N, C-alpha and C positions, 0 to 999 in steps of 0.2 A: 615581833621585834627581831625576827631572824634577818630581816632586811637591813637591820642596823649592825648585824654581826654579833648579836647577843641573844640569849634566850631569857626573856623576861615574861612574867605572868601577865603584864599589861604595859602598853605603851605609855600609860599615865603614871607609872611608877618611876619618877624621875631619878631616884637614887640608883635604880638599876639601869635606866636608859643612859644616864650620863654619870657613871660612878666616879670618873676622874675630872668631871667638869669640862670635858672636851667633846664637842659634837663630832661623831664619826661621819664619813661620807655616806650619802644615801642616794639612791636612784629615784625614788618616788617622793612626791612633794609631801605626802602625809608623814612619812618617816622623817623627812627633813624638818618639817614643822615641829613635830614632837621633840626631836633632838635639840633644835635650837631654842625652842621655848624653855625646855628643861634646863639648858645650860645657863640661861639668864633669868630663871624664874623669880628669884627674890627681887631683882631690879625691875622686871616687868610687872610683877604683882603690886609693887608700890604705886604704879600709875594705873592700876586696874581697880574695878569695884564689882562685887557680886552681891545681888540682892535677892533673897528668897522670901522675905516677908513683904508682901505687897502693900502693907499698911505703913511701912517706913517711908517717909518722904525722901526723895532723892536730893542729895547735896549738889545742886546745879552748878554753883560757882566753883565748887571743888572739882567737879567733873571737867569744867572748862580748863582749869589749871592742870589737871592730869593729862588731858588731851594735848595741851601745848608742850608740857614737859616730855611727853612720850614722843611726839612728832619731831620737835626741833631740839629737845634736850638729849634724848638717847637715840634719835633717828629711827623710831619705831613706826608701826602702823597702828591705827586705832579703830575699834569696832564697837558698835552698840548692837546687842543681840537680845531678843526677847523670845524665849522658848515656852511652849505649853506642854501639858502632859503628853500629848501625842508625839512631841519631838524627842522626849527623853523619858519614856515610861518608867524605866528602872529607878531614876532619881526620884520622881514624884511618889512612886510606890514605897520608897524607903523613908520618906519624910514623915515625921510625927506632927499631928495637928494638936494645938492646945485648945482649951475650952473656948477661947475667943476666936479661933480659926485664923491664927496669924500667919499661916502658910497656905497659900492658895495654889491654883493651877497655873502659876506664872513664875518664870525665872528670868530675871533681868540681869544682864551682864555687860560691863564696859571693859574691854580688854585691850591692853597694849601688847602687841606681838612684834616679832622681828620683821624688819623690812627685808628686801632682797639682799642676799649676801652671796658673794662669789663662792662657787664650789671649789673643791680642791683641784689643783693642777689645771686651772683654767676652765673648769666646768661652767655651764651656763648658770646665770643667776636664777634663783628660785625663791618665790615668796609663798607665804601661807595663803592658800585660797580660802574662800568662805567655808567650803566643806572641811578643809584641814583644820580651820579654827574651831569649827563645831565639834568635830569628832576627835581631834588630837589635842588641841591647845586647851579648850574649855575644861575637859576633865582634869588636866594638870592644874589649872588655876583653882578649880573647885577643891581639889585635894590639898592645895597649899593654903587656901583661905579658910575652908570649912571641912577639915578632915573628917569630922563626925558625920557630915552629910554624905561624903564620898565613900564612907565605910572602907577606908584603907584599900582602895583600888578594886574592890570586889564588884562594883556596879557594872552592868552591861553598858556598852558604849552608847552615846547618843546616836540617833538615826541619821543625822546629817541634814535634818530639815529645821526650819525656823519660822516663827510667826512673822517677825520683822527683823530686818538687818540693815544697818546703815554704817557708813564709813568704809574703810578699805586700806589698800597699800599705798595709794597716791594722794597727794594733796588735793587734787581735783575731786577725789572721793570723800576725803575727810572734811573739806571745807563746808559742805552743806550740813554735816553733823555738828561742826563747831557753831555754825549760825543757829541751828536749832537749840543747842544747849545754852547758848548765850541768851536767846529769846526766852527760854524757860527761866533763866536766872532773873531777867528783867521782869517777867510776868510775876514771878514769886515775890520779888522785892516790892513790886507795885501793890500787890494784894496785901502784903504785910504792912504797908505804910498807910493804908486807907484808914481814915478817922484819926490820924495823929494830930492834925491841925497844924498851927504855926503859920507864919507869913509866907506868902508865895514868893519864890525866888525870881530874880530878874537875870536874864541871860542875854548877852550881846553875841550874836553869831557872826563871825567874820568869814565870808566866802571870798577867797582871794586866789587869783591865778588866771591862766589862759582859759578862755571859754570852752574850747574843745567840744566835748560831748554834752555840754550843759543844756542844750536845747532839746535833747532826746528825752521823751517822757519817762523812760526807764530810769534815767538818772535823777531828774528833778523830782519825780514822784517818790523815789526812794529817799531822797533827802528830806522831803516834806513829811513823809510818814515815819521813817526810822531815825532820822537825825533831829531836826528841829521839832518835829511833832511828838517826840518821845521824851523830851526833857522835863516835862511837867513844870514848866516855868513860863513866865511872861517873856516872850522872845522878841527881840528886835534884830533885824538882819542888816548887816553892813557889807557892801560890796566894794572890792577893789579888783576890777576885772578887765582883762585885755580882750576886747571883742574880736580881735584878729580880722579887722576890716569887714565884719559882717553887719548887715542891717539890723537895727533894733527889732524889727518885725519878726526876725527869726526866734526871738526870745520872749515873745508876747505871752505865751502860755507859761513859760518858766517864771516870769516875774509876777504873773497873776497868782501862781501857786505859792511863790516864795517872795512876797512883796518886800521891797527894800525900804528900810528906814532912812538909809543914806547910801549914795553910790558914787564911786569915783572911777572913771574910765581911764585905764592905764595903757600907756603906749611906751614901750621900751626905748623908742627912738626919739620921743618928745620930752624934753626936760620939764615941761610945764605940767605933766600928768602925775608926777610923784611929789609928795609933800616935801621930801628932801632926797636929793640924789646922793648915791654912794659911789665911791670908786670901786672897781673890781677888787675882790679879795685876793691878795697875793698868794695865799697858801691853798686856795680852793680850786678844785679841778674845773668846775662848771661855773657859769655866771650866777652864783648864788646871791650876789648882791641885788639882783632884780627881784628875787623872792623876798629878800629882806626889806627892800623898798616898799613892796606891797603891804607887808606886815606893819611897817612903820605907819604908812598912810591909814591903814585900817584902824590902828589904835588912835590916831588923831581924830578920825571920824567918831569913834566911840567916846573919846574924851569930850568932844564938842557936844554930843548928845547928853552926856552926863552933866555938863555945865548948864545946858539949857533946862534940864529937869531938876537940877540941884539934887541929884541922887545918883549914886554909883551903882553899877551892875554888880551882882554877886559872882557871876562867872562870865568868862569869855570863852567862846568855842571857836576853834579854828577848823574850817572845812575847805576842801577844794571843789571847784565847780565841775570837775570831770570824774568824780568818784561816786560809784554806786554803792548804796548801803543795803546789805542783805539781812541785817538784824538791827533791832533798836539800840540806841545808845543807852537809854534808860533815864529815869528821873534823877535830876542833879542832887536832890536831897540824899540819895543813897551813896554819893561819892564823898570821900574824905576831902574837905576843903583846905587841908594843910599839905596836900601833895598835888603834883601835876600829873594828869592822866593822859597817857599816849601809848602808842604801840611800839614796843621794842622789837627788833628783828628776830630775836630769840627769846625764849621763855625766861631766861636769866638776864635781868637788866644789866648786871655788872659785866657781862661778857659780850654785849652787843650794842649797837647804836640805835637811836630812835628813828622811826619813820617820820617824815616831815610833812605828811599830808593831813594830819588830824591831831587835835589836842583839846583837852578840857583843862582850862586854865583858871584857877581861883584868882579873884581880882588882885590879891596881894602879889601875884607873880606876873601880872600883865606886863609890867615894865621889862622884866627880864626876858620874857618870851617874845613879845612883839617888837621890842627895840633891840633885837639881836644885832650884833656887829661882827665885823670880820675878826676871826680868832688869831691870836699870835701863835707862833710855834710852841711856846711854852704852854699855852692853853690846850693845844692839841695833844701834846705829850702828857700833860697832867690828866687829861680826860681818858687816856688809854683807849682811844677810839679803835674800832676795827677798820673803818674806812679811812685809813691814813698810812703814810709811810714817810718817815723823816730820817735824815742822817746829818752828819756834821760837815758835809761838803755839798756844793751845788746851791741852787737858788734857795734862799731862806736860811742858810746855815748861820748867818750872822744874827738871826733872830732867836736862835736857841738860847735858853738860859744857861749861864755858866755852870750851874750845879748839875746840869743834865749829864747822865752817864752816856756820852755820845758814842762810845765804843760799842754799845749794845743796840744802837738804832739801826733800822733797816735802810736801804737806799731811799733817797728822798724822791717822792713823786707829788705829794700834795695831800689834800684831804677832801672829804665830801661835805655837802650842805648838812647832812645828818650829823656828821662829826662836829660841825660848828654848833649845832643845837646842843649836843651832849656837853661840849666844852662850856657852853653858857650855863647849863644846869650845875655842872661841877663847880664852876667859879662862884656861883651864887648860893651853893649849898642846898639846892632844891631837890627834895626827894621825889622819886618817880614811881608811879603805880602803873603796872603794865596792863594795857587795855587789849582785849583780843582782836585780831585782824578780821573783823566781820564786814569788811568793805573791800572794794577792789577798784582799780582804775578802769573806767569804761572807755575803751579805745575807739576812735573813729577809723574808717577805712581810707581816710585821706589825711595828708599833712597840710595844715593851713599856714598862712603867713605868720612870721614871727615865732616859729616853733622849731628851733634847731634840734631840740632833743628828739622830736618826732622824726625828723629827717635822718637822724643818726640811729634810730631804732631804740631809744632809751626808754620809751614809755609804751 
């Protein structure tokens, strides 16, 4: 620890490394990693998990939540590490085995570590490398979580090797780990529900939007396998789709894999292709009313099917045709049917807006979600959206409620489609359950007709 300007018996003794809670400057990444992990150890440890007993089942859904809070809540990096005896001999030699052999030659760790932080006086940003995490951060976490196992910093350091490692410092590295953790969550929930019985649920899946990459096998196969195919329900698929002047033959395999129960072909320029036309929303930045028109039409198709069968669906599922699913949604019976499930931009729903490309909607909330309308300025302000900015002058000023504290509002610019969704949920008092972002928009390398967002680089 001389590199940190202190003489400590171990870099893992965080009370010595960071006696005043302030990380000193460091030239090498290992010292940097130890110092910055130590300075935030209680906070980082809350989003980490260490498992020495290989018989203990992993709390998969809890790990998904920890990952999200780590990455977008405290802007950390997230790692999954599995070490064997050969990777840290001193640790395994120090562990005591009980009669049942509850400690084996395996150490599983999920760690939240600091992301890149600027050094002092403009130094280059430095992140914890995998080796730093193994040799510097991991012993600190072990001492914090399991001080008896760490024997008060007396263990020799890990060797810096690992059996398996996933995750990292960037979202591109963490995303596959999130997909794997959510898949494990769904698999565990499915195995736990086998033999429970009960009536099979009915789901109406609404695939609405511009066709874009829907004809690509990687997209429609992922929807068939991880979205519609994972719901463990009787599924009917309803389309409201803008073909973007493409021939139906382009989507032959798509519709064979995802056969429609009903389909409406939407054209933003043709009034006859929407069940009911909407005027553009005055307060929204983009032509969100076109998205809302598709959702209205989709609900009309679903209602017609319900009337024909004299039976209502249990759930409505909103999907986009250009989204690739990298992990299963999961069986609908495992979801709370008194809340609406979708992805919020951040792990804390109260501090962010919802993404508008997916939702699991209990039938009781179908009217609120699929009949979304243009929000008022009062709706937007009450929802406390992130994607908005209003003030008491400029366009829309006359729409602000009288009781609004206008002196505290930011300059008026407008709001997003996502803010309109959030305003709808707040107005109807609908509770939201945050669903992990295990999907992504699958972009094409061309912009097709009727897609201004593509031309503007929005997608």
